[in-house]
C-alpha positions as CSV (number, residue, x, y, z in Angstrom):
1,M,139.4,-149.4,34.9
2,N,142.5,-149.5,32.7
3,N,142.0,-147.6,29.5
4,T,145.5,-148.1,28.1
5,F,144.9,-151.2,26.1
6,V,147.1,-151.0,23.0
7,L,145.8,-154.1,21.2
8,P,142.3,-155.0,19.9
9,P,140.2,-157.1,22.3
10,L,140.6,-160.8,22.4
11,I,137.2,-162.2,21.4
12,L,136.4,-165.6,22.9
13,D,134.2,-167.6,20.5
14,G,135.5,-171.2,20.9
15,T,138.3,-170.8,18.4
16,P,142.0,-171.4,19.4
17,V,143.8,-168.8,21.5
18,S,147.5,-168.4,21.6
19,V,149.9,-168.3,24.5
20,R,150.8,-164.8,23.5
21,A,147.2,-163.7,23.6
22,V,146.8,-165.0,27.2
23,C,149.9,-163.1,28.2
24,E,148.6,-159.9,26.5
25,V,145.4,-160.0,28.5
26,A,147.2,-160.9,31.7
27,Q,149.5,-157.9,31.3
28,R,146.6,-155.6,30.5
29,Q,147.7,-154.9,26.9
30,R,144.3,-156.0,25.6
31,S,140.9,-156.6,26.9
32,L,138.8,-159.8,26.6
33,E,135.2,-160.1,25.4
34,I,132.9,-163.1,25.2
35,S,131.6,-163.4,21.6
36,S,128.1,-162.0,21.1
37,S,127.5,-164.5,18.2
38,P,124.1,-166.2,18.6
39,E,125.6,-169.4,17.3
40,F,128.4,-169.4,20.0
41,R,126.0,-168.6,22.8
42,A,123.6,-171.2,21.7
43,R,126.4,-173.8,21.7
44,I,127.4,-172.9,25.3
45,S,123.7,-172.9,26.5
46,A,123.1,-176.3,24.9
47,G,125.5,-177.9,27.5
48,A,123.7,-176.4,30.5
49,E,120.4,-177.3,29.0
50,F,121.5,-180.9,28.5
51,V,122.5,-181.1,32.1
52,D,119.1,-179.8,33.1
53,E,117.5,-182.5,30.9
54,L,119.6,-185.2,32.5
55,L,118.4,-184.1,36.0
56,A,114.8,-183.8,34.9
57,S,115.0,-187.4,33.5
58,G,116.1,-188.7,36.8
59,A,119.7,-189.6,35.7
60,D,121.6,-190.9,38.7
61,S,125.1,-191.5,37.4
62,V,126.5,-188.1,36.4
63,Y,129.6,-187.6,38.4
64,G,129.7,-184.5,40.6
65,V,126.1,-183.6,39.6
66,T,124.1,-186.5,41.1
67,T,127.0,-188.0,43.0
68,G,129.5,-186.9,45.6
69,Y,133.1,-185.9,44.6
70,G,136.2,-187.9,44.2
71,D,136.2,-191.1,46.2
72,S,132.6,-190.2,47.1
73,C,131.4,-190.8,43.6
74,T,129.5,-193.8,44.8
75,V,127.4,-191.6,47.1
76,P,124.2,-190.6,45.5
77,I,122.9,-187.1,46.0
78,Q,119.2,-186.7,46.7
79,P,117.5,-184.5,44.1
80,H,116.5,-181.8,46.6
81,L,120.2,-181.4,47.5
82,V,121.7,-181.3,44.0
83,A,121.6,-177.5,43.8
84,E,123.6,-177.2,47.0
85,L,126.5,-179.4,45.9
86,P,128.5,-176.8,44.0
87,R,128.8,-174.5,46.9
88,H,130.0,-177.3,49.2
89,L,132.7,-178.1,46.6
90,Y,134.2,-174.7,46.6
91,T,133.7,-174.2,50.3
92,Y,135.6,-177.3,51.5
93,H,138.4,-176.6,49.0
94,G,139.1,-173.2,50.6
95,C,142.2,-174.4,52.3
96,G,145.1,-173.0,50.2
97,L,148.2,-171.5,51.6
98,G,151.5,-169.9,50.4
99,R,151.9,-166.6,48.6
100,Y,149.0,-165.2,46.7
101,F,149.2,-165.2,42.9
102,S,150.2,-161.9,41.4
103,P,147.6,-159.8,39.5
104,E,149.2,-160.9,36.2
105,E,149.2,-164.5,37.2
106,T,145.5,-164.3,38.4
107,R,144.4,-162.7,35.1
108,A,146.2,-165.5,33.2
109,I,144.3,-168.1,35.2
110,L,141.0,-166.5,34.6
111,V,141.6,-166.2,30.9
112,V,142.7,-169.9,30.6
113,R,139.6,-171.1,32.5
114,L,137.4,-169.0,30.2
115,V,139.1,-170.4,27.0
116,S,138.4,-174.0,28.2
117,L,134.8,-173.3,29.1
118,A,134.2,-171.6,25.8
119,R,134.8,-175.0,24.1
120,G,131.2,-175.7,25.0
121,M,131.9,-179.1,26.5
122,S,131.6,-178.4,30.2
123,G,127.9,-178.1,30.7
124,V,127.9,-174.4,31.9
125,S,125.8,-171.4,31.2
126,V,126.6,-168.3,29.2
127,E,126.0,-166.4,32.5
128,L,129.0,-168.1,34.1
129,L,131.3,-167.0,31.2
130,Q,130.0,-163.5,31.5
131,Q,130.7,-163.4,35.2
132,I,134.3,-164.2,34.6
133,E,134.4,-161.7,31.8
134,L,133.1,-159.1,34.3
135,L,136.0,-159.9,36.7
136,L,138.5,-159.2,34.0
137,H,136.6,-156.1,32.7
138,H,136.7,-154.5,36.1
139,D,140.0,-156.1,37.1
140,I,138.4,-157.7,40.2
141,L,141.0,-160.4,40.9
142,P,140.3,-163.3,43.3
143,L,143.0,-163.6,46.0
144,I,144.2,-167.1,45.2
145,P,146.8,-168.9,47.4
146,S,149.4,-170.5,45.2
147,E,149.9,-173.8,47.2
148,G,147.6,-176.7,47.6
149,S,147.1,-178.3,44.1
150,V,148.6,-181.7,43.1
151,G,147.6,-181.0,39.5
152,A,145.2,-183.9,39.0
153,S,141.5,-183.7,39.4
154,G,142.5,-180.3,38.3
155,D,143.7,-177.3,40.2
156,L,140.8,-177.8,42.7
157,T,141.9,-175.8,45.7
158,P,143.2,-172.6,43.9
159,L,140.3,-172.6,41.5
160,S,137.8,-172.9,44.4
161,Y,138.8,-169.2,45.1
162,L,137.6,-168.2,41.6
163,A,134.4,-170.2,42.1
164,A,133.7,-168.6,45.4
165,V,134.4,-165.0,44.2
166,L,132.0,-165.5,41.2
167,C,129.3,-166.1,43.9
168,G,130.3,-163.0,45.8
169,E,132.3,-164.8,48.5
170,R,135.9,-164.6,49.8
171,T,138.4,-161.8,49.1
172,V,139.5,-160.0,45.9
173,W,142.3,-157.6,44.9
174,Y,140.6,-154.5,43.5
175,R,142.1,-151.1,42.8
176,G,145.2,-151.7,44.9
177,E,143.4,-153.1,47.9
178,C,142.3,-156.4,49.4
179,R,138.5,-156.2,49.6
180,D,135.5,-158.4,50.4
181,S,134.1,-159.6,47.1
182,A,130.5,-159.0,48.1
183,E,131.3,-155.4,49.0
184,V,133.0,-154.8,45.6
185,F,130.1,-156.5,43.8
186,T,127.6,-154.3,45.6
187,S,129.5,-151.1,44.7
188,L,129.5,-152.1,41.0
189,G,126.0,-153.5,40.8
190,I,127.2,-157.1,40.2
191,V,125.0,-159.9,41.4
192,G,126.8,-163.0,42.7
193,L,126.1,-166.2,40.9
194,R,124.3,-169.3,42.3
195,L,126.2,-172.0,40.5
196,R,124.2,-174.5,38.4
197,P,124.7,-178.3,39.1
198,K,127.8,-178.8,36.9
199,E,129.3,-175.4,37.2
200,G,131.3,-175.8,40.4
201,L,133.1,-178.8,39.0
202,A,133.5,-177.2,35.6
203,L,135.3,-174.2,37.2
204,M,137.5,-176.2,39.5
205,N,138.2,-179.6,37.8
206,G,140.7,-178.4,35.2
207,T,144.2,-177.3,34.5
208,A,143.7,-173.5,34.4
209,V,146.2,-172.5,37.1
210,M,149.1,-174.5,35.8
211,T,148.4,-173.6,32.2
212,G,148.0,-169.9,33.0
213,L,151.4,-169.9,34.8
214,A,152.9,-171.9,31.9
215,C,151.8,-169.3,29.4
216,L,153.6,-166.6,31.5
217,A,156.6,-168.8,32.1
218,W,156.9,-169.5,28.4
219,S,156.8,-165.9,27.5
220,R,159.4,-165.0,30.0
221,A,161.7,-167.9,28.9
222,E,161.4,-166.8,25.3
223,Y,162.6,-163.3,26.1
224,F,165.2,-164.6,28.5
225,S,166.7,-166.7,25.6
226,R,166.9,-163.7,23.3
227,L,168.5,-161.5,25.9
228,A,171.0,-164.3,26.9
229,T,172.0,-164.4,23.2
230,R,172.6,-160.7,23.0
231,I,174.6,-160.8,26.2
232,T,176.7,-163.6,24.8
233,A,177.5,-161.5,21.8
234,M,178.6,-158.7,24.1
235,N,180.8,-161.0,26.0
236,V,182.4,-162.4,22.9
237,V,183.4,-158.9,21.9
238,A,184.6,-158.1,25.5
239,A,186.7,-161.2,25.7
240,A,188.2,-160.6,22.2
241,G,186.6,-163.9,21.1
242,N,186.5,-165.7,17.8
243,P,183.2,-164.8,15.9
244,H,183.8,-167.7,13.5
245,H,182.6,-170.2,16.1
246,F,179.1,-169.2,14.9
247,D,179.6,-169.5,11.1
248,E,176.6,-170.7,9.1
249,G,178.4,-173.5,7.4
250,L,179.5,-174.9,10.7
251,F,176.0,-175.0,12.0
252,A,174.6,-176.5,8.8
253,V,176.2,-179.9,9.7
254,K,174.4,-180.1,13.1
255,P,171.0,-178.8,12.2
256,H,169.1,-178.4,15.4
257,R,166.8,-175.5,14.6
258,G,167.0,-173.7,17.9
259,Q,170.8,-174.0,17.9
260,Q,170.9,-172.6,14.3
261,R,168.6,-169.8,15.3
262,V,171.0,-168.7,18.1
263,A,174.0,-168.9,15.9
264,S,172.2,-166.8,13.3
265,R,171.4,-164.2,15.9
266,L,175.0,-164.1,17.1
267,R,176.2,-163.6,13.5
268,Q,173.9,-160.6,13.3
269,D,175.6,-159.1,16.3
270,L,179.2,-160.0,15.4
271,P,179.9,-159.1,11.8
272,D,182.8,-156.7,12.5
273,T,184.4,-157.9,15.7
274,S,187.6,-159.1,14.0
275,A,188.0,-155.8,12.0
276,S,190.9,-154.7,14.2
277,G,193.2,-157.1,12.3
278,E,194.3,-159.0,15.4
279,T,194.8,-162.7,15.1
280,V,191.8,-164.5,16.7
281,R,192.3,-167.6,18.8
282,I,191.5,-170.9,17.1
283,Q,189.1,-171.8,20.0
284,D,187.5,-169.9,22.8
285,R,186.4,-171.6,26.0
286,Y,183.1,-173.5,26.0
287,S,181.0,-170.8,27.6
288,L,181.5,-168.7,24.5
289,R,182.2,-171.2,21.8
290,C,179.3,-173.5,22.8
291,A,176.7,-170.8,23.6
292,P,174.4,-171.8,20.7
293,H,174.5,-175.4,21.8
294,V,173.3,-174.4,25.3
295,I,170.9,-171.6,24.4
296,G,169.7,-173.6,21.5
297,V,168.4,-176.3,23.8
298,L,166.1,-173.7,25.4
299,E,165.1,-172.4,21.9
300,D,164.1,-175.9,20.8
301,A,162.3,-176.6,24.1
302,L,160.3,-173.4,23.6
303,D,159.2,-174.6,20.2
304,F,157.6,-177.9,21.3
305,S,156.5,-176.4,24.6
306,C,154.4,-173.7,22.9
307,E,152.5,-176.4,21.0
308,W,151.9,-178.4,24.1
309,I,150.8,-175.4,26.2
310,E,148.4,-174.2,23.5
311,N,147.0,-177.7,23.1
312,E,146.2,-177.8,26.8
313,L,145.0,-174.2,26.8
314,N,142.5,-174.8,24.0
315,S,141.2,-178.1,25.4
316,A,138.1,-179.1,27.4
317,N,139.9,-180.4,30.5
318,D,137.4,-180.9,33.2
319,N,135.4,-184.1,34.2
320,P,132.9,-185.2,33.2
321,I,132.8,-183.8,29.6
322,I,129.3,-182.8,28.6
323,D,128.7,-183.3,24.9
324,P,125.3,-181.8,24.0
325,V,125.6,-182.7,20.3
326,Q,126.2,-186.4,20.8
327,R,124.2,-186.2,24.0
328,R,126.8,-188.0,25.9
329,V,128.4,-187.6,29.4
330,W,132.0,-188.7,29.1
331,H,133.7,-189.7,32.4
332,G,137.5,-189.4,32.0
333,G,140.6,-187.8,33.3
334,H,141.3,-184.7,31.1
335,F,142.0,-182.7,34.3
336,Y,145.4,-184.5,34.5
337,G,148.3,-182.0,34.0
338,G,151.1,-184.3,32.8
339,H,151.9,-182.3,29.7
340,I,152.2,-179.0,31.5
341,A,154.3,-180.7,34.2
342,F,156.7,-182.0,31.6
343,V,156.9,-178.7,29.8
344,M,157.6,-176.8,33.0
345,D,160.2,-179.2,34.2
346,S,161.9,-179.0,30.8
347,I,161.9,-175.3,30.5
348,K,163.2,-174.7,34.0
349,V,166.2,-177.1,33.3
350,A,166.9,-175.4,30.0
351,V,166.7,-171.9,31.5
352,A,168.9,-172.8,34.5
353,N,171.5,-174.2,32.1
354,V,171.6,-170.8,30.2
355,A,171.9,-169.0,33.5
356,D,174.9,-171.3,34.3
357,L,176.3,-170.5,30.9
358,L,176.1,-166.7,31.6
359,D,177.6,-167.3,35.1
360,R,180.6,-168.9,33.4
361,Q,180.9,-166.1,30.9
362,M,181.1,-163.6,33.7
363,A,183.6,-165.6,35.6
364,L,185.9,-165.5,32.5
365,L,185.5,-161.7,32.1
366,V,186.3,-160.8,35.7
367,D,189.4,-163.0,35.8
368,A,192.5,-161.2,34.5
369,R,194.0,-164.6,33.7
370,F,191.3,-165.4,31.1
371,N,189.8,-162.1,29.9
372,H,192.6,-161.2,27.5
373,G,193.8,-157.9,28.7
374,L,190.9,-156.5,30.7
375,P,191.5,-155.4,34.3
376,A,190.8,-157.7,37.2
377,N,187.1,-157.7,38.2
378,L,186.5,-155.3,35.3
379,S,187.4,-152.4,37.6
380,G,187.5,-149.0,35.9
381,A,189.8,-147.5,38.6
382,Q,193.3,-146.4,37.6
383,G,196.4,-145.1,39.2
384,E,196.8,-145.1,43.0
385,R,193.1,-145.7,43.6
386,A,193.1,-149.0,41.7
387,C,194.2,-150.9,44.8
388,I,191.1,-149.9,46.9
389,N,188.5,-150.6,44.2
390,H,187.2,-154.0,43.6
391,G,184.9,-153.6,40.6
392,L,182.5,-156.4,40.0
393,K,184.0,-158.9,42.4
394,A,180.9,-159.0,44.7
395,L,178.5,-159.0,41.7
396,Q,180.1,-162.1,40.4
397,I,179.6,-163.8,43.8
398,S,175.9,-162.9,43.7
399,V,175.6,-164.2,40.2
400,S,177.1,-167.5,41.3
401,A,174.6,-167.6,44.3
402,W,171.6,-167.0,42.1
403,T,172.8,-169.6,39.6
404,A,173.4,-172.2,42.2
405,E,169.9,-171.6,43.6
406,A,168.3,-171.9,40.2
407,L,170.3,-175.2,39.5
408,K,169.2,-176.6,42.8
409,Q,165.6,-176.5,41.8
410,C,166.0,-178.4,38.6
411,V,165.0,-181.8,39.9
412,P,161.8,-182.7,37.8
413,V,158.7,-182.1,40.0
414,S,156.6,-184.7,38.1
415,I,158.5,-187.6,39.5
416,F,157.3,-186.9,43.0
417,S,153.7,-188.1,42.3
418,R,151.8,-189.3,45.3
419,S,148.5,-190.9,46.2
420,T,145.8,-188.6,47.6
421,E,142.1,-188.5,48.4
422,C,141.5,-192.1,49.6
423,H,143.6,-193.4,46.6
424,N,141.1,-192.0,44.1
425,Q,143.8,-189.6,42.9
426,D,146.5,-192.3,43.2
427,K,148.7,-190.8,40.4
428,V,149.0,-187.1,40.1
429,S,150.8,-184.7,37.8
430,L,152.1,-182.0,40.2
431,G,151.9,-179.7,37.2
432,T,151.1,-176.6,39.3
433,I,154.1,-177.1,41.5
434,A,156.2,-177.6,38.4
435,A,154.9,-174.3,37.0
436,R,155.6,-172.4,40.2
437,D,159.1,-173.9,40.3
438,C,159.7,-172.9,36.7
439,I,158.7,-169.3,37.5
440,R,161.1,-169.3,40.5
441,V,164.0,-170.5,38.3
442,L,163.1,-167.8,35.8
443,E,163.2,-165.2,38.6
444,L,166.7,-166.2,39.6
445,S,167.9,-166.5,36.1
446,E,166.6,-163.0,35.2
447,Q,168.7,-161.7,38.2
448,V,171.7,-163.3,36.5
449,V,170.8,-161.6,33.2
450,V,170.6,-158.1,34.6
451,A,173.9,-158.6,36.4
452,L,175.4,-159.7,33.1
453,L,174.0,-156.5,31.5
454,I,176.1,-154.5,34.0
455,S,179.2,-156.6,33.5
456,G,178.7,-156.6,29.7
457,R,178.4,-152.9,29.5
458,Q,181.5,-152.5,31.7
459,A,183.5,-155.0,29.8
460,M,182.7,-153.7,26.3
461,A,183.6,-150.2,27.4
462,L,186.9,-151.4,28.7
463,R,187.6,-153.4,25.5
464,L,186.8,-150.5,23.3
465,A,189.2,-148.3,25.3
466,L,191.9,-150.9,24.7
467,D,191.3,-151.3,21.0
468,S,190.5,-148.1,19.1
469,R,190.2,-150.1,15.8
470,L,187.3,-152.2,17.1
471,R,184.0,-151.4,15.4
472,L,180.7,-152.8,16.9
473,S,177.8,-154.0,14.8
474,D,174.8,-151.7,14.7
475,S,172.9,-153.9,17.1
476,L,175.6,-154.1,19.7
477,Q,176.4,-150.4,19.4
478,S,172.7,-149.6,20.0
479,M,172.7,-152.0,23.0
480,L,175.8,-150.4,24.5
481,D,174.3,-147.0,24.0
482,E,171.1,-148.0,25.7
483,L,172.9,-149.6,28.6
484,S,175.3,-146.7,29.0
485,A,172.3,-144.4,29.4
486,K,171.0,-146.6,32.3
487,I,174.3,-147.7,33.9
488,L,177.2,-145.4,34.6
489,F,180.7,-146.7,33.9
490,I,182.0,-148.2,37.2
491,Q,185.2,-146.4,38.1
492,E,184.8,-146.0,41.8
493,D,183.1,-148.9,43.7
494,R,179.4,-148.3,44.3
495,S,176.3,-150.2,45.5
496,L,174.6,-151.8,42.5
497,E,171.3,-153.0,44.1
498,S,169.2,-150.1,42.8
499,E,170.5,-150.5,39.3
500,L,169.9,-154.2,39.3
501,R,166.3,-153.6,40.4
502,D,165.8,-150.9,37.8
503,L,167.1,-153.3,35.1
504,L,164.7,-156.1,36.3
505,T,161.9,-153.6,35.9
506,L,163.0,-152.9,32.3
507,L,163.4,-156.6,31.6
508,N,159.9,-157.4,32.8
509,A,158.7,-154.6,30.5
510,R,160.6,-156.2,27.6
511,Y,162.4,-152.9,27.2
512,W,165.1,-154.2,24.8
513,R,163.9,-155.1,21.3
514,L,165.9,-158.1,20.4
515,Y,166.2,-159.7,16.9
516,V,163.6,-159.8,14.2
């Protein structure tokens, strides 16, 4: 068990949970506990008891409980077979492929499913919630293939792996090894569940996978935006740019909040860049001058996206909805992931645009025709050795490659809806594919960012050597000092791969504290 939690436990009691809280549990910064409140537990139990009452009364029209699944909803299930139906559901959906979700992603998926079930509208027992809580407590993580969900009727195939593991079947990741779940359960004294009539459907017929991934993607994109802003400030200094492109009065007349936020952050970083007394250019190139307009789109997208993700996160999103208070069974389509698909498509486009912005900034800085006095390719070599050193020439090529690959994936996934399952699922969201694509774009864009940290550190050092009167703001001086401790000045050519990978590790750990 991990005993390094630095935050108080997240208590699930049916009240709203934030995107940040999901990420904190997924990253093992805090634990999760099901509320022990008698009122909460009674509310959850009421749903399972209502399902039992429906079965005892002979109800024959409860989808997935007394009927088959999907297009088979017209097929009645004989009473003596009802108890077997949930196991068949997770068994025949065990057909996923592709890479397995990472431990962090898997934890996020488990948390999101728990949050939805804790709404008390899914007809499940307290014991089911406790079993998922046990997985998180012991860090027993179902090995879930990432491919196989169309994002309507929920994340059926990937979530079938969670359902099976709760019953002591299939494979888990435990203490750094792939293990048989039954073996791990036995070693810990955990008894596998036998799912109640509605519980297989409640686990699988929802948007937990796409929403868990969306929480993680949102958090990464939010940090990426801040780091891209800091890098832009570094590049304005390095290029001897005009800090007045970000003046408050200028941005008051085009009041997009995200754009204004970025301009304000740049002003924090650039109060003294013109202190050398040199005449600044009237206008810098767009990749510097228009940075708030590009990064600001991502900032504004993050604002509305957080609201949409949290709405989905805190919803009951399976089918049917079991309402024990009104004593109603609501047959609907809350498993449809359209909002998450739109959010993920939107964020990936905005992130890739920022990566492209940074790519253009680097292209300016390495080109002696446009970088206003810096050496070609930002090489630190001098004298007779200058001719054999090529500085950041290859790094700029790699940045261009990563940017191109990110941009290539920016076609919206949600427009590729198709008809599946005998035309029962004839319009699907593809939200889970959209979330996976967004994460891939983030991975590529983060590679661009760490390359720009190397080039920014190099370029600022070269600019300071050229202009002894230049004084950095406290925030940029601190950033330069931190980078200089991690990245040696590049005088002689060297391989940069290990440094790039180390910087990615720091980025993933949110090493740099950026803006208040």
